[in-house]
N, C-alpha and C positions, 0 to 999 in steps of 0.2 A: 742236177736240177730236177726238179720234182713238173710233172703233166698234168695238170686237173683238168678235164674234161668234164662239161656238162654235155647229156644228151637232149636232143629235139629235134624239130622239123624246122627249116629257115621259111621266112615269109612271115607277114603281120598275119595271114590268116589262121596261122598256128599259135601266136604270139603266147596267147593266156590258155592253148591248150594242157591238160592235166598232162600229157605226153612232153611235157615240154621244161619240165621241174627244174630238171638239168639246165637249161639253157637259163632260167629266171635266177638259178641257185649263184653261177658262174657270175652271169651280171649285177647279181646282190655284193659279191667277194672284190669282183673291179670296180664296184660302184662306191666302196667301204675305203679300199687301201689306195692312198693317191700316187703310190709308187708303180702303179701299171700305167703304161702308154696308152694311147688310143687303138680301137680295134683295127687289125689289118689283113688281107686276107694272103693267106698261107697255108698249104698242105692242105688243098680243099677246103679248109675252115674260115674264120675268124678267131683271130691270137690276138694274145697282149700278154707282157712279159714285165715282169717287174719282181716284188722282194715279198716274201710273208716268214717274219719273224726271223729276218734275214736269211733265210732262204731261198735261192732265184726259181723261180716259177713262173710257168710258159700257162695261162688260161687257153682253154678252148671250146670251141662251136663249132662240130662240123658241120658244113654247109651240104651235105651230099644227100641228105633225108634219111631218115633214122636207119633204114636197113643198110645202108651205104657205110656208118658212122666210122666201122673200123680201117677204110682205105686212110682216113685221115689222121687215127692216131698212129698205122703203122708208117707212115712215112715221117709223120714227127719222131716218132720214138726210134726209126732208122738213124734218120740225120742227126739226131742228138746221141747217137749210141746208148741210149734209155735202155735200161732194164726193163720186165713186167714189174717189177718191186717200187720203179719210178713213177706208175701209172696210177691215177685215181682217176676213178669215172663216178659222178654222179647223176643216178636216172628214177626215174620211176619204179613204183614200186605197190601193184594191186595187192599182195598178201598183207600189207603191213596197213595199219589204222593211219588215218588222217593224222600227218603232223608227227609221226614217229620214224625213228630215224634210227638204221642198223647200217654196220659197217662189217664186212668180210673179204679174205682174198680167197680169190680163186671160188669152185663149185661150178653150178651149170646156170645155163643162162634164164631158166626160170620164163621162158616162152617170148622173151623181150628180143625185137630183132636188132636192138643196138648192140646190146651184149654178146647177141652169138656172132655179130658181124666184125665186133672186135675179137672175140675169143679167137677167129677165124685168122687174123692179122696179126694179133701177137702173142696167141696162147692165153691161158687160164689165169694165171697165177698174178695178175694185178689186185689195189685192193677197190672196192664196190662199196660207194656210201648209199645204201637204199634209202629214198625218199618214197615214205608212204603215202599214198592218194586213195586208199581205199577200194575198195573192191564192188562194182555195180548189182552183184548178187548172183549174176548167171553169165555163162559162157559166152554166151550168145549175143551180150548186151556191151561185151568188153570194148569192140571196135569202136563203137557210139560212144562209149564214156569214155577212154583215153583221147581221144581226138575231142572231145568236146572242152570246152570251158571250164574252169574255176567257176563256181557261182557264187555270188557275190557275200554271204556268209562266208565261205571258204577262207577270205580273209581274214577271218577272227583267229585262227591257227596259221594260213600260211603265211601273212607277213610277218609275224613273231619268229615262224621257223629261217625264213630266208634272214632276217635280221641277226641272229643268232649264229646262222652259219657263217655268216659273211664276219661275225666277231671273231667265230673262233676257228677260222680257216687255217690261221698260220700252227694248231696244232695237227692239222690233217699233214700240212706241207714237212712239218716236224717228224711225223709216223705216229703221232701219240692217238692212234684212232679211238681207244676204247676213253680216254682222259675226256676227247672230243665227243664223244656219244655221252658220257656221263653229263657232262656242263650243259649240252643243250636237254636232257629231261630233266636236270633241275633247275633250269629257269622256265621250261616248259610244264612242265606238271603243273595240274590243279590244286590251287590252294586245299589243303585239308579243312573241312571245316571243324571248328573250334568246338569245345565243350563248354556248355552252360557256366557260367562263373558264379559259385556257390556265395549267397549272398550272407554279409555279418548279420552273426544269431541263427544260422541254418543248424539244426543239430542240439540246440541249448535251448529249448523252450518255444521254438516255432519260427517259421520260415517266412519269406516275402513270400509267398504264395497263400499266406491265410488271408483270405478277405476281410477279417473281423479286426478292426484294429482295438487297441486297449482301450477300458474306460478312461478318461480323466479324472484326475483329482481334481477334489473341489476346495474352494480355499485357500491354495498357497501354500498347503501342508505338503512336508514333504516327503511322507510317509503314509499311509490311509491310517486312521485312528481305529482302536479297537477298546469294544464296550466290556465293561467289567462286569459279568452277572451279579446283580444284586443277590444278597440274603435276608432271608425276613428273619427278625424272630417271633419267635414262638408269643401269642397272644397268653397273659396268665389268666389261671383259672378265674370265674367269680369266688368260688370257695375262699379259696387260699387271699384274694383281696380282703374278703371280709373277715378272714381271722385276724389279719393285722391290724384291721383298723377297731377292731374292738376286743381284740385279747381271745387267747385258744382257753375254753373252757377243759374243766377237769373231767 
């Protein structure tokens, strides 16, 4: 069995906080996959069991507040005899631009209280799915930023991201984390601008950018007429004409 954990704080007050993007992600997985039953309270968390690509999965949203998330994860892992490798945690990452996703196994907490708590209860060798929310620019603004709600404009990247996480969650459950990230990247990357299309005739005597149209032909001719220069016959001298008329004198 896989345990897929989304991190956040419980309660309506925090529901749309940037810090709760992990909750939003597992909610999206739950809503898209009909094999999951209703949420129920267990292990100090809301949990739901179902299948992802044939793999048995428990979704979890710890209800202990962020800095005690490890209690719920540790209790569930011990009950089901799960190794850290069977646990996947989705959470907010300040050091990634909004909408970017990276996965890794192990490593430091990066100052994230939820990850620090899970490390203490489970060890560090579990899978982490880091969901970028961007950084406010200064460390003094971090707390207000992560506990602030997503702005309306964030829906432009947040909603497609959550939809794609839900669609590709089977890859996470199957351990195909690199492919999971690649599919998200391909689906969410902005389209590259297309190069201007070359118009017919470009490079062969003019382009469509030439503002001067060709002169129209007159009279329905299929081709413009060319004039043949006339040659003039030199006039005969007067003395020669008189000689022919009266005869040449000896």
